[in-house]
N, CA, C and O atoms as a printed pandas DataFrame, in Angstrom:
     atom_number atom_name residue_name chain_id  residue_number  x_coord  y_coord  z_coord
0              1         N          MET        A               1  285.330   94.382 -104.926
1              2        CA          MET        A               1  284.445   94.049 -103.850
2              3         C          MET        A               1  285.261   92.906 -103.479
3              4         O          MET        A               1  286.067   92.344 -104.221
4              5         N          ALA        A               2  284.834   92.428 -101.577
5              6        CA          ALA        A               2  285.333   91.430 -101.461
6              7         C          ALA        A               2  284.603   90.197 -101.487
7              8         O          ALA        A               2  283.480   90.223 -100.985
8              9         N          GLN        A               3  285.074   88.991 -102.034
9             10        CA          GLN        A               3  284.763   87.537 -101.753
10            11         C          GLN        A               3  283.513   87.765 -100.931
11            12         O          GLN        A               3  283.293   88.564 -100.021
12            13         N          GLY        A               4  282.691   86.764 -101.550
13            14        CA          GLY        A               4  281.527   86.763 -100.785
14            15         C          GLY        A               4  280.663   87.878  -99.828
15            16         O          GLY        A               4  279.836   87.443  -99.026
16            17         N          ILE        A               5  280.797   88.694  -99.902
17            18        CA          ILE        A               5  280.354   90.217  -99.699
18            19         C          ILE        A               5  278.797   90.227 -100.597
19            20         O          ILE        A               5  278.955   90.475 -101.793
20            21         N          PRO        A               6  277.832   90.070 -100.309
21            22        CA          PRO        A               6  276.991   90.782 -100.723
22            23         C          PRO        A               6  276.957   92.310 -101.288
23            24         O          PRO        A               6  277.129   93.178 -100.432
24            25         N          GLN        A               7  276.764   92.721 -102.575
25            26        CA          GLN        A               7  276.368   94.020 -102.223
26            27         C          GLN        A               7  275.686   94.775 -103.298
27            28         O          GLN        A               7  276.290   94.919 -104.361
28            29         N          SER        A               8  274.480   95.284 -103.151
29            30        CA          SER        A               8  272.650   95.791 -102.850
30            31         C          SER        A               8  272.809   96.666 -103.946
31            32         O          SER        A               8  273.755   97.450 -103.864
32            33         N          MET        A               9  271.967   96.718 -105.139
33            34        CA          MET        A               9  271.398   98.362 -106.038
34            35         C          MET        A               9  270.547   98.411 -105.594
35            36         O          MET        A               9  270.392   97.446 -104.846
36            37         N          GLN        A              10  269.545   99.244 -105.605
37            38        CA          GLN        A              10  267.709   99.209 -105.482
38            39         C          GLN        A              10  267.907  100.409 -106.695
39            40         O          GLN        A              10  268.508  101.432 -106.367
40            41         N          THR        A              11  267.389  100.274 -108.114
41            42        CA          THR        A              11  266.600  101.153 -108.916
42            43         C          THR        A              11  265.198  101.589 -108.516
43            44         O          THR        A              11  264.612  100.906 -107.675
44            45         N          THR        A              12  264.711  102.462 -108.940
45            46        CA          THR        A              12  263.456  103.249 -108.514
46            47         C          THR        A              12  262.684  103.367 -110.423
47            48         O          THR        A              12  263.465  103.638 -111.334
48            49         N          GLU        A              13  261.323  103.152 -110.702
49            50        CA          GLU        A              13  260.958  103.773 -111.977
50            51         C          GLU        A              13  259.495  103.740 -111.462
51            52         O          GLU        A              13  258.905  102.971 -110.704
52            53         N          ASP        A              14  259.167  104.713 -112.061
53            54        CA          ASP        A              14  257.652  105.288 -112.182
54            55         C          ASP        A              14  256.661  104.768 -113.650
55            56         O          ASP        A              14  257.246  104.581 -114.717
56            57         N          SER        A              15  255.582  104.629 -113.570
57            58        CA          SER        A              15  254.672  104.065 -114.039
58            59         C          SER        A              15  253.222  104.772 -113.970
59            60         O          SER        A              15  252.547  104.847 -112.944
60            61         N          TRP        A              16  252.838  105.304 -115.302
61            62        CA          TRP        A              16  251.812  106.262 -115.017
62            63         C          TRP        A              16  249.712  105.852 -115.629
63            64         O          TRP        A              16  249.529  106.026 -116.834
64            65         N          THR        A              17  248.766  105.504 -115.009
65            66        CA          THR        A              17  248.036  104.907 -115.495
66            67         C          THR        A              17  246.643  106.025 -114.903
67            68         O          THR        A              17  246.545  106.597 -113.817
68            69         N          VAL        A              18  245.660  106.034 -116.138
69            70        CA          VAL        A              18  244.740  106.495 -116.181
70            71         C          VAL        A              18  243.491  105.759 -115.630
71            72         O          VAL        A              18  242.785  104.954 -116.238
72            73         N          GLN        A              19  243.301  106.402 -113.762
73            74        CA          GLN        A              19  241.874  105.375 -113.708
74            75         C          GLN        A              19  240.501  106.021 -113.344
75            76         O          GLN        A              19  240.527  107.158 -112.874
76            77         N          ALA        A              20  239.210  105.341 -113.535
77            78        CA          ALA        A              20  237.949  106.020 -113.521
78            79         C          ALA        A              20  237.329  105.149 -112.131
79            80         O          ALA        A              20  237.597  104.023 -111.712
80            81         N          ARG        A              21  236.538  106.039 -111.716
81            82        CA          ARG        A              21  235.804  105.790 -110.344
82            83         C          ARG        A              21  234.329  105.495 -110.994
83            84         O          ARG        A              21  233.916  106.411 -111.705
84            85         N          SER        A              22  233.563  104.473 -110.873
85            86        CA          SER        A              22  232.187  104.085 -110.817
86            87         C          SER        A              22  231.670  102.957 -109.591
87            88         O          SER        A              22  232.151  101.943 -109.085
88            89         N          ASP        A              23  230.551  103.666 -109.452
89            90        CA          ASP        A              23  230.031  102.612 -108.163
90            91         C          ASP        A              23  231.422  102.216 -106.887
91            92         O          ASP        A              23  231.932  101.167 -106.496
92            93         N          GLY        A              24  231.712  104.295 -106.437
93            94        CA          GLY        A              24  232.595  104.398 -106.016
94            95         C          GLY        A              24  234.470  103.356 -105.681
95            96         O          GLY        A              24  235.354  103.592 -104.857
96            97         N          ARG        A              25  234.358  102.206 -106.810
97            98        CA          ARG        A              25  235.252  101.328 -107.135
98            99         C          ARG        A              25  236.455  102.738 -108.019
99           100         O          ARG        A              25  235.974  103.764 -108.501
100          101         N          TRP        A              26  238.231  102.370 -108.039
101          102        CA          TRP        A              26  238.979  103.262 -108.880
102          103         C          TRP        A              26  239.280  101.943 -109.091
103          104         O          TRP        A              26  239.617  100.977 -108.406
104          105         N          ARG        A              27  238.925  102.342 -110.951
105          106        CA          ARG        A              27  239.733  100.906 -111.486
106          107         C          ARG        A              27  240.707  101.190 -112.235
107          108         O          ARG        A              27  240.198  102.194 -112.734
108          109         N          ALA        A              28  241.834  101.109 -112.787
109          110        CA          ALA        A              28  242.593  101.436 -114.214
110          111         C          ALA        A              28  242.225  101.146 -115.800
111          112         O          ALA        A              28  242.411  100.077 -116.381
112          113         N          VAL        A              29  241.726  102.208 -116.294
113          114        CA          VAL        A              29  241.644  101.969 -117.455
114          115         C          VAL        A              29  242.283  102.030 -118.950
115          116         O          VAL        A              29  241.803  101.811 -120.062
116          117         N          SER        A              30  243.716  102.464 -118.447
117          118        CA          SER        A              30  244.714  102.404 -119.540
118          119         C          SER        A              30  245.776  101.107 -119.252
119          120         O          SER        A              30  245.832  100.029 -118.662
120          121         N          GLY        A              31  246.292  101.696 -119.806
121          122        CA          GLY        A              31  247.391  100.893 -119.362
122          123         C          GLY        A              31  248.869  101.911 -119.095
123          124         O          GLY        A              31  248.959  103.136 -119.173
124          125         N          MET        A              32  249.687  101.126 -118.837
125          126        CA          MET        A              32  251.236  101.618 -118.483
126          127         C          MET        A              32  251.736  102.270 -119.665
127          128         O          MET        A              32  251.829  101.905 -120.837
128          129         N          TYR        A              33  252.224  104.011 -118.660
129          130        CA          TYR        A              33  252.713  104.668 -120.233
130          131         C          TYR        A              33  253.938  104.943 -118.975
131          132         O          TYR        A              33  253.687  105.114 -117.782
132          133         N          ARG        A              34  255.341  104.930 -119.628
133          134        CA          ARG        A              34  256.058  105.340 -118.553
134          135         C          ARG        A              34  256.336  106.904 -118.976
135          136         O          ARG        A              34  257.545  107.072 -118.819
136          137         N          GLU        A              35  255.784  108.019 -119.407
137          138        CA          GLU        A              35  256.186  109.133 -119.386
138          139         C          GLU        A              35  254.723  109.691 -118.997
139          140         O          GLU        A              35  253.643  109.388 -119.505
140          141         N          ARG        A              36  255.061  110.797 -117.710
141          142        CA          ARG        A              36  253.534  111.131 -117.338
142          143         C          ARG        A              36  252.526  112.233 -118.446
143          144         O          ARG        A              36  251.343  112.530 -118.609
144          145         N          GLY        A              37  253.758  112.536 -118.975
145          146        CA          GLY        A              37  252.699  113.311 -120.556
146          147         C          GLY        A              37  252.007  113.289 -121.350
147          148         O          GLY        A              37  251.235  114.012 -121.980
148          149         N          GLU        A              38  252.746  111.238 -121.204
149          150        CA          GLU        A              38  251.281  110.877 -122.331
150          151         C          GLU        A              38  250.623  109.734 -121.386
151          152         O          GLU        A              38  250.332  108.587 -121.726
152          153         N          ALA        A              39  250.463  110.336 -120.114
153          154        CA          ALA        A              39  249.074  109.506 -119.856
154          155         C          ALA        A              39  248.015  110.907 -119.539
155          156         O          ALA        A              39  246.788  110.985 -119.484
156          157         N          LEU        A              40  248.883  111.725 -119.401
157          158        CA          LEU        A              40  248.122  113.577 -119.153
158          159         C          LEU        A              40  247.329  113.342 -120.069
159          160         O          LEU        A              40  246.160  113.246 -119.697
160          161         N          GLU        A              41  247.617  113.142 -121.711
161          162        CA          GLU        A              41  247.056  113.562 -122.426
162          163         C          GLU        A              41  246.019  111.813 -123.193
163          164         O          GLU        A              41  245.467  111.757 -124.292
164          165         N          ARG        A              42  246.088  110.770 -122.226
165          166        CA          ARG        A              42  245.191  109.957 -122.065
166          167         C          ARG        A              42  244.502  110.325 -120.911
167          168         O          ARG        A              42  243.599  109.514 -120.705
168          169         N          LEU        A              43  244.549  111.221 -120.058
169          170        CA          LEU        A              43  243.287  111.283 -118.792
170          171         C          LEU        A              43  242.244  112.403 -119.670
171          172         O          LEU        A              43  241.021  112.320 -119.778
172          173         N          GLU        A              44  243.275  113.592 -120.317
173          174        CA          GLU        A              44  242.598  114.606 -121.222
174          175         C          GLU        A              44  241.467  113.752 -121.635
175          176         O          GLU        A              44  240.317  113.681 -121.203
176          177         N          TRP        A              45  242.454  112.733 -123.158
177          178        CA          TRP        A              45  240.978  112.190 -123.960
178          179         C          TRP        A              45  239.392  111.348 -123.731
179          180         O          TRP        A              45  238.366  111.242 -124.403
180          181         N          TYR        A              46  240.002  110.704 -122.011
181          182        CA          TYR        A              46  238.922  110.290 -121.353
182          183         C          TYR        A              46  237.691  111.522 -120.610
183          184         O          TYR        A              46  236.470  111.402 -120.511
184          185         N          ARG        A              47  238.411  112.443 -120.264
185          186        CA          ARG        A              47  237.108  113.672 -119.700
186          187         C          ARG        A              47  237.088  114.112 -121.020
187          188         O          ARG        A              47  235.868  114.123 -121.186
188          189         N          VAL        A              48  237.482  114.423 -121.908
189          190        CA          VAL        A              48  236.179  114.790 -123.129
190          191         C          VAL        A              48  235.061  113.732 -124.139
191          192         O          VAL        A              48  234.106  114.069 -124.839
192          193         N          HIS        A              49  235.637  112.384 -123.867
193          194        CA          HIS        A              49  235.634  111.422 -124.674
194          195         C          HIS        A              49  234.146  110.624 -123.974
195          196         O          HIS        A              49  233.017  110.722 -124.455
196          197         N          ALA        A              50  234.572  109.751 -122.589
197          198        CA          ALA        A              50  234.197  108.909 -121.900
198          199         C          ALA        A              50  232.530  110.201 -120.990
199          200         O          ALA        A              50  232.264  111.382 -120.767
200          201         N          PRO        A              51  231.967  108.827 -120.826
201          202        CA          PRO        A              51  230.594  109.676 -119.481
202          203         C          PRO        A              51  231.244  110.740 -118.702
203          204         O          PRO        A              51  232.347  110.448 -118.240
204          205         N          ARG        A              52  230.764  111.956 -118.456
205          206        CA          ARG        A              52  230.647  112.901 -117.417
206          207         C          ARG        A              52  230.389  112.016 -116.004
207          208         O          ARG        A              52  230.951  112.386 -114.974
208          209         N          SER        A              53  229.367  110.633 -116.002
209          210        CA          SER        A              53  228.847  110.453 -115.011
210          211         C          SER        A              53  230.488  109.816 -114.061
211          212         O          SER        A              53  230.432  109.712 -112.835
212          213         N          VAL        A              54  231.632  109.505 -114.721
213          214        CA          VAL        A              54  232.366  108.954 -114.318
214          215         C          VAL        A              54  233.886  109.700 -113.718
215          216         O          VAL        A              54  234.521  110.144 -114.675
216          217         N          SER        A              55  234.440  109.879 -112.668
217          218        CA          SER        A              55  235.414  110.560 -112.210
218          219         C          SER        A              55  236.790  109.917 -112.439
219          220         O          SER        A              55  237.122  108.816 -112.001
220          221         N          TYR        A              56  237.569  110.763 -113.200
221          222        CA          TYR        A              56  238.901  109.882 -114.225
222          223         C          TYR        A              56  240.028  110.593 -113.578
223          224         O          TYR        A              56  240.212  111.771 -113.884
224          225         N          ARG        A              57  240.695  110.093 -112.838
225          226        CA          ARG        A              57  242.741  110.511 -112.501
226          227         C          ARG        A              57  243.904  109.557 -113.102
227          228         O          ARG        A              57  243.925  108.501 -113.736
228          229         N          LEU        A              58  244.961  110.556 -112.529
229          230        CA          LEU        A              58  245.841  110.183 -112.669
230          231         C          LEU        A              58  246.763  109.138 -112.252
231          232         O          LEU        A              58  247.207  109.874 -111.370
232          233         N          ALA        A              59  247.358  108.209 -112.121
233          234        CA          ALA        A              59  247.513  107.274 -111.104
234          235         C          ALA        A              59  249.599  106.449 -111.223
235          236         O          ALA        A              59  250.030  105.482 -111.851
236          237         N          ARG        A              60  250.196  107.311 -110.426
237          238        CA          ARG        A              60  251.633  106.998 -110.709
238          239         C          ARG        A              60  251.597  105.272 -110.047
239          240         O          ARG        A              60  250.811  104.695 -109.296
240          241         N          VAL        A              61  252.186  105.074 -110.379
241          242        CA          VAL        A              61  252.706  103.468 -110.043
242          243         C          VAL        A              61  254.956  103.191 -110.010
243          244         O          VAL        A              61  255.723  103.262 -110.971
244          245         N          THR        A              62  255.316  102.872 -108.402
245          246        CA          THR        A              62  256.592  103.702 -108.540
246          247         C          THR        A              62  257.060  101.557 -107.791
247          248         O          THR        A              62  256.452  100.900 -106.946
248          249         N          THR        A              63  258.004  101.278 -108.417
249          250        CA          THR        A              63  258.323   99.984 -108.543
250          251         C          THR        A              63  259.776  100.046 -108.097
251          252         O          THR        A              63  260.608  100.805 -108.595
252          253         N          THR        A              64  260.012   99.171 -107.106
253          254        CA          THR        A              64  261.406   99.025 -106.878
254          255         C          THR        A              64  261.999   97.583 -106.650
255          256         O          THR        A              64  261.561   96.586 -106.076
256          257         N          VAL        A              65  263.405   97.924 -107.462
257          258        CA          VAL        A              65  263.844   96.412 -108.076
258          259         C          VAL        A              65  264.781   96.992 -106.992
259          260         O          VAL        A              65  264.956   98.160 -106.647
260          261         N          THR        A              66  265.523   95.438 -106.404
261          262        CA          THR        A              66  266.647   95.398 -105.400
262          263         C          THR        A              66  267.612   94.083 -106.035
263          264         O          THR        A              66  267.433   92.873 -105.896
264          265         N          THR        A              67  268.438   94.646 -106.603
265          266        CA          THR        A              67  269.933   93.371 -107.475
266          267         C          THR        A              67  270.524   93.405 -106.158
267          268         O          THR        A              67  270.550   94.297 -105.311
268          269         N          THR        A              68  271.080   92.013 -106.177
269          270        CA          THR        A              68  271.880   91.862 -105.341
270          271         C          THR        A              68  272.873   90.738 -105.834
271          272         O          THR        A              68  272.535   89.583 -106.089
272          273         N          VAL        A              69  274.405   91.355 -105.948
273          274        CA          VAL        A              69  275.197   89.908 -106.554
274          275         C          VAL        A              69  276.525   89.866 -105.439
275          276         O          VAL        A              69  277.060   90.659 -104.665
276          277         N          GLU        A              70  276.709   88.383 -105.877
277          278        CA          GLU        A              70  277.633   88.070 -104.829
278          279         C          GLU        A              70  278.676   87.420 -105.346
279          280         O          GLU        A              70  278.481   86.330 -105.884
280          281         N          THR        A              71  280.030   88.000 -105.271
281          282        CA          THR        A              71  280.906   87.028 -105.776
282          283         C          THR        A              71  281.855   85.964 -105.534
283          284         O          THR        A              71  283.001   86.344 -105.294
284          285         N          VAL        A              72  281.685   84.966 -105.542
285          286        CA          VAL        A              72  282.121   83.775 -105.684
286          287         C          VAL        A              72  283.105   83.313 -106.151
287          288         O          VAL        A              72  283.273   82.093 -106.156
């Protein structure tokens, strides 16, 4: 890497959460899970144990981090 020329890297990470809908608005009702399978297990739990009048869905949150390094 030449001195003074910034180099950038991007990394992307997905997290999963369960959202519930009541009164027309979606809200997160679980924590964030790194593994989709864990979030699916939680979603199934809500569908079995929570009120049937509430809708549930799985939401993916994608985070992109840009790291810029400059040699000085």
